[in-house]
C-alpha positions as CSV (number, residue, x, y, z in Angstrom):
1,X,111.0,104.3,-97.3
2,X,113.4,101.6,-98.5
3,X,111.5,98.8,-100.2
4,X,112.0,95.1,-99.1
5,X,114.2,93.0,-101.3
6,X,112.3,90.8,-103.7
7,X,114.1,87.5,-104.6
8,X,113.9,86.4,-108.2
9,X,114.0,82.9,-109.9
10,X,117.0,80.8,-109.0
11,X,118.7,83.7,-107.1
12,X,122.1,82.6,-105.6
13,X,123.0,83.7,-102.1
14,X,124.9,82.6,-99.0
15,X,123.6,81.5,-95.6
16,X,125.8,83.9,-93.8
17,X,129.3,83.2,-92.6
18,X,132.4,83.1,-94.9
19,X,135.6,81.2,-94.5
20,X,138.3,83.0,-92.5
21,X,141.5,83.9,-94.3
22,X,144.4,82.5,-92.1
23,X,145.5,86.0,-91.2
24,X,142.2,86.8,-89.5
25,X,142.6,83.9,-87.1
26,X,146.1,85.0,-86.3
27,X,144.8,88.5,-85.6
28,X,142.0,87.2,-83.3
29,X,144.6,85.2,-81.3
30,X,146.8,88.3,-81.1
31,X,143.9,90.4,-79.9
32,X,143.1,87.8,-77.2
33,X,146.7,88.3,-76.0
34,X,146.2,92.0,-75.8
35,X,148.6,92.7,-78.7
36,X,146.1,94.8,-80.8
37,X,144.4,98.1,-80.1
38,X,140.8,98.9,-81.0
39,X,141.9,100.6,-84.2
40,X,144.0,97.6,-85.2
41,X,141.1,95.2,-84.6
42,X,138.7,97.4,-86.6
43,X,141.1,97.6,-89.5
44,X,141.6,93.8,-89.5
45,X,137.8,93.2,-89.4
46,X,137.1,95.8,-92.1
47,X,139.6,94.0,-94.4
48,X,138.1,90.6,-93.6
49,X,134.6,91.9,-94.6
50,X,136.1,93.2,-97.8
51,X,137.6,89.8,-98.5
52,X,134.3,88.0,-97.9
53,X,132.4,90.4,-100.2
54,X,135.1,90.1,-102.9
55,X,135.1,86.3,-102.8
56,X,131.3,86.2,-103.2
57,X,131.2,88.9,-105.9
58,X,134.0,87.2,-107.9
59,X,132.0,83.9,-107.8
60,X,129.0,85.8,-109.1
61,X,126.7,85.4,-106.1
62,X,123.6,87.6,-106.5
63,X,122.9,88.4,-102.8
64,X,125.9,88.7,-100.6
65,X,126.6,88.9,-96.9
66,X,129.5,90.5,-94.9
67,X,130.6,86.9,-94.1
68,X,129.9,87.5,-90.3
69,X,133.6,88.3,-90.2
70,X,133.4,90.5,-87.1
71,X,131.9,87.7,-85.0
72,X,134.6,86.1,-83.0
73,X,134.0,82.5,-82.0
74,X,131.5,80.0,-83.3
75,X,128.0,81.2,-84.5
76,X,126.5,82.9,-81.4
77,X,129.6,83.6,-79.4
78,X,130.1,87.2,-80.3
79,X,126.5,88.2,-79.3
80,X,127.1,87.4,-75.6
81,X,129.9,90.0,-75.5
82,X,127.2,92.6,-75.9
83,X,125.1,91.4,-72.9
84,X,125.0,92.5,-69.4
85,X,124.2,90.1,-66.5
86,X,126.3,87.2,-67.7
87,X,129.8,85.8,-67.2
88,X,131.6,82.9,-68.9
89,X,131.6,79.3,-67.5
90,X,134.1,76.7,-68.2
91,X,133.2,74.5,-71.2
92,X,132.1,71.0,-70.3
93,X,135.0,69.5,-72.2
94,X,138.4,70.7,-73.4
95,X,140.1,67.6,-74.7
96,X,139.5,65.3,-77.6
97,X,137.7,65.8,-80.9
98,X,135.9,69.0,-81.5
99,X,132.3,69.0,-80.3
100,X,129.5,71.3,-79.2
101,X,130.2,70.5,-75.6
102,X,133.5,72.4,-76.0
103,X,131.7,75.6,-76.8
104,X,131.0,78.7,-74.7
105,X,128.6,78.7,-71.8
106,X,127.4,81.5,-69.6
107,X,126.2,82.0,-66.1
108,X,123.3,84.5,-65.6
109,X,123.5,86.8,-62.6
110,X,120.6,89.1,-63.4
111,X,118.0,89.6,-66.2
112,X,120.0,90.1,-69.4
113,X,120.1,93.3,-71.4
114,X,122.0,94.7,-74.4
115,X,122.2,98.4,-73.7
116,X,124.1,99.1,-76.9
117,X,122.5,96.5,-79.0
118,X,124.0,93.3,-80.5
119,X,126.4,94.9,-82.9
120,X,124.6,93.8,-86.1
121,X,123.6,97.4,-87.1
122,X,127.2,98.5,-87.2
123,X,128.1,95.4,-89.2
124,X,125.4,96.3,-91.8
125,X,126.4,100.0,-91.8
126,X,129.9,99.1,-92.9
127,X,129.0,96.3,-95.4
128,X,126.5,98.4,-97.3
129,X,129.2,100.8,-98.2
130,X,131.4,98.1,-99.7
131,X,129.1,96.4,-102.2
132,X,126.5,97.4,-104.7
133,X,124.8,94.0,-104.7
134,X,121.8,93.2,-102.5
135,X,123.0,92.5,-99.0
136,X,121.6,89.9,-96.6
137,X,121.9,90.6,-92.9
138,X,122.0,87.6,-90.5
139,X,121.4,87.2,-86.8
140,X,120.3,84.3,-84.5
141,X,116.8,83.9,-83.2
142,X,115.7,83.9,-79.5
143,X,115.6,80.2,-78.9
144,X,119.0,79.6,-80.4
145,X,120.6,82.4,-78.4
146,X,119.1,81.0,-75.2
147,X,120.9,77.7,-75.6
148,X,124.3,78.9,-74.1
149,X,122.8,80.4,-71.0
150,X,122.5,78.6,-67.7
151,X,118.9,78.1,-66.7
152,X,116.9,75.8,-64.4
153,X,115.9,75.6,-60.8
154,X,117.5,78.3,-58.7
155,X,118.7,80.2,-61.8
156,X,117.5,83.6,-63.1
157,X,115.6,81.8,-65.8
158,X,113.8,78.7,-64.7
159,X,113.8,77.1,-68.2
160,X,115.0,77.7,-71.7
161,X,111.8,79.2,-72.8
162,X,112.1,81.9,-70.2
163,X,115.7,82.5,-71.3
164,X,114.5,82.8,-74.9
165,X,111.8,85.2,-74.0
166,X,114.4,87.5,-72.5
167,X,116.0,87.8,-75.9
168,X,112.8,88.8,-77.7
169,X,112.9,92.5,-76.9
170,X,116.7,92.6,-77.5
171,X,116.2,91.1,-81.0
172,X,113.2,93.2,-81.7
173,X,115.2,96.4,-81.1
174,X,118.1,95.1,-83.3
175,X,115.7,94.3,-86.1
176,X,114.0,97.7,-85.8
177,X,117.4,99.4,-86.0
178,X,118.5,97.4,-89.0
179,X,115.4,98.4,-90.9
180,X,115.9,102.0,-89.9
181,X,119.4,101.8,-91.2
182,X,118.2,100.6,-94.6
183,X,118.4,96.9,-94.4
184,X,116.0,95.3,-97.0
185,X,116.8,91.5,-96.5
186,X,117.2,90.0,-93.0
187,X,117.7,86.3,-92.2
188,X,117.1,85.1,-88.7
189,X,119.0,81.9,-88.0
190,X,117.0,79.6,-85.8
191,X,118.4,76.0,-86.2
192,X,117.1,75.0,-82.8
193,X,113.7,73.7,-83.9
194,X,115.4,71.3,-86.3
195,X,117.8,70.2,-83.7
196,X,115.2,69.8,-81.0
197,X,112.0,68.6,-82.8
198,X,110.8,67.1,-79.5
199,X,110.9,70.4,-77.6
200,X,108.4,73.2,-77.1
201,X,105.9,74.2,-79.7
202,X,106.7,77.9,-78.8
203,X,109.5,78.2,-81.3
204,X,107.3,80.1,-83.8
205,X,105.7,82.2,-81.0
206,X,109.1,83.4,-79.9
207,X,110.3,84.0,-83.4
208,X,107.3,86.0,-84.4
209,X,107.3,88.1,-81.3
210,X,110.9,89.1,-82.0
211,X,110.1,89.9,-85.7
212,X,106.7,91.4,-85.4
213,X,107.8,95.0,-85.7
214,X,109.5,94.5,-89.1
215,X,107.2,92.1,-90.8
216,X,106.2,93.6,-94.2
217,X,108.9,96.2,-94.0
218,X,111.8,94.0,-95.0
219,X,112.3,90.7,-96.8
220,X,112.5,88.3,-93.9
221,X,113.9,84.8,-94.0
222,X,114.4,82.0,-91.5
223,X,117.3,79.5,-91.7
224,X,116.9,76.1,-90.0
225,X,119.8,73.6,-90.1
226,X,121.0,70.7,-88.1
227,X,124.2,72.2,-86.6
228,X,127.5,72.8,-88.3
229,X,130.3,73.1,-85.7
230,X,133.3,71.3,-87.3
231,X,130.9,70.2,-90.0
232,X,129.0,67.9,-87.6
233,X,125.2,67.9,-87.2
234,X,123.5,67.7,-83.8
235,X,120.4,65.8,-84.7
236,X,118.6,63.5,-87.1
237,X,118.6,65.4,-90.3
238,X,114.9,65.5,-91.2
239,X,112.7,68.6,-91.5
240,X,109.3,66.8,-91.5
241,X,108.9,66.8,-87.7
242,X,109.3,70.6,-87.6
243,X,107.8,71.6,-90.9
244,X,104.6,73.0,-89.3
245,X,106.7,75.0,-86.9
246,X,108.8,76.4,-89.7
247,X,105.7,77.3,-91.7
248,X,104.3,79.1,-88.7
249,X,107.3,81.5,-88.8
250,X,106.0,84.9,-90.1
251,X,108.6,85.0,-92.9
252,X,108.5,85.1,-96.7
253,X,111.4,82.7,-97.1
254,X,112.8,79.5,-95.6
255,X,116.5,78.6,-96.0
256,X,117.1,74.9,-95.6
257,X,119.8,72.3,-96.3
258,X,119.5,69.6,-98.9
259,X,122.9,68.8,-100.5
260,X,124.5,67.0,-97.6
261,X,121.3,65.0,-97.1
262,X,121.5,63.7,-100.7
263,X,118.4,65.7,-101.7
264,X,116.1,63.8,-99.3
265,X,112.7,65.1,-98.3
266,X,112.0,66.8,-101.6
267,X,108.3,66.5,-100.8
268,X,109.0,69.0,-97.9
269,X,110.4,71.4,-100.5
270,X,107.2,71.2,-102.5
271,X,105.0,71.8,-99.4
272,X,107.0,74.9,-98.5
273,X,106.4,76.6,-101.8
274,X,102.8,75.3,-101.8
275,X,102.3,77.1,-98.6
276,X,103.3,80.4,-100.3
277,X,106.9,80.6,-99.2
278,X,110.0,81.3,-101.2
279,X,112.5,78.5,-100.7
280,X,116.3,78.9,-100.7
281,X,117.6,75.4,-100.9
282,X,121.1,74.2,-100.0
283,X,122.6,72.7,-103.2
284,X,126.3,72.9,-102.1
285,X,127.6,70.7,-99.2
286,X,129.6,72.8,-96.8
287,X,130.2,69.8,-94.6
288,X,132.2,67.9,-97.3
289,X,135.5,68.7,-98.9
290,X,134.4,67.2,-102.2
291,X,134.3,70.2,-104.6
292,X,131.1,70.2,-106.5
293,X,131.1,70.6,-110.3
294,X,128.6,72.8,-112.1
295,X,126.9,69.5,-113.3
296,X,126.6,68.3,-109.7
297,X,124.8,71.6,-108.7
298,X,122.6,71.5,-111.8
299,X,121.6,68.0,-111.0
300,X,120.5,69.0,-107.5
301,X,118.6,72.0,-108.8
302,X,116.8,69.7,-111.3
303,X,115.7,67.4,-108.5
304,X,114.1,70.4,-106.8
305,X,112.4,71.5,-110.0
306,X,111.2,68.0,-110.7
307,X,109.7,67.8,-107.2
308,X,107.4,70.7,-108.0
309,X,109.4,73.7,-106.8
310,X,108.9,76.3,-109.5
311,X,111.9,78.4,-110.6
312,X,110.3,81.7,-109.5
313,X,109.9,80.3,-105.9
314,X,113.4,78.8,-105.7
315,X,116.7,80.3,-104.5
316,X,120.0,78.6,-104.3
317,X,122.5,78.6,-101.4
318,X,125.1,76.5,-99.7
319,X,123.7,74.2,-97.0
320,X,125.0,76.4,-94.2
321,X,127.6,79.0,-93.5
322,X,131.2,78.6,-94.5
323,X,132.8,79.4,-91.1
324,X,133.7,75.7,-90.7
325,X,135.1,75.3,-94.2
326,X,138.6,76.3,-95.4
327,X,138.7,79.2,-97.8
328,X,140.5,77.1,-100.5
329,X,137.3,75.0,-100.7
330,X,134.8,77.8,-100.1
331,X,135.8,79.8,-103.2
332,X,135.3,76.9,-105.8
333,X,132.1,75.8,-104.1
334,X,130.7,79.3,-104.5
335,X,131.8,79.3,-108.1
336,X,130.1,75.9,-108.7
337,X,126.9,77.2,-107.1
338,X,126.7,80.0,-109.7
339,X,127.9,77.8,-112.6
340,X,125.4,75.1,-111.9
341,X,122.6,77.6,-111.7
342,X,123.7,79.1,-115.0
343,X,123.6,75.6,-116.6
344,X,120.0,75.3,-115.6
345,X,119.1,78.7,-116.8
346,X,120.8,78.1,-120.1
347,X,118.5,75.2,-120.8
348,X,115.4,77.4,-120.4
């Protein structure tokens, strides 16, 4: 049996998504117009994954991802293409500055299903042939996926919790398939608790139900952020109100953002490792076009170490994915992440 990945001291990784090269966006638009066939689309997406992996490897990132380059649209959009029982609704707003109310929404006509899975296993199968580095696989959690479905009185799902529960068996099957395919490191993205700290206390229950079958068989991480569409958060950027929920997730690692919050709440970082978790902390700001230097990153790492996070429990990542960041900025930010880490290691 493949053994779970074991993170080491000051391991560098990414949260998931990578910046799109311009030609990928052109190809997606052409595909929407019906100008590409299935083989054309597969070739473009294969090439995009190769670019994402090459950019990360050239920067020296220890644990890489496929950049989520096959996922068309923002964050969760691609997964709904794999569902039955849904159809698109008009976005609430089309004009004006970019915002989450311009994103995809779906009507639900019958209980949802994903007869052929969510596509993540096929993503992993290709990516693992293209790199020799440890590979992180990412997918959203049940509460996050439920947010784009119509629910309420008279709907198939009376509330969001019911909609999230419908995703639990779908995600459980996808996770099981990933482990069977040889995945050793899986990150479930569940930003919703941080965005909705006033909401249900069932976040962890839903998460753990989806992940139960793979706990102990894979290195499992949970990523909580505050939203990143167009680099704009959706909530007050504090983890304290949801810390106990996050610690209730049955995972070995939490992946949280710190750089864009100017290293606030370092006491939370210390509590996370004190509770026995490995912490991957964001030390590069993906929501800013300021390009960090190695010294900037080293300073942020030092703040975490001074707060009581030991090196052997600390990983280093950007705050979030790079899907909303131009590639010209993504590449030097990744390089700075590694160079800053190396400065800290060099003082040891």
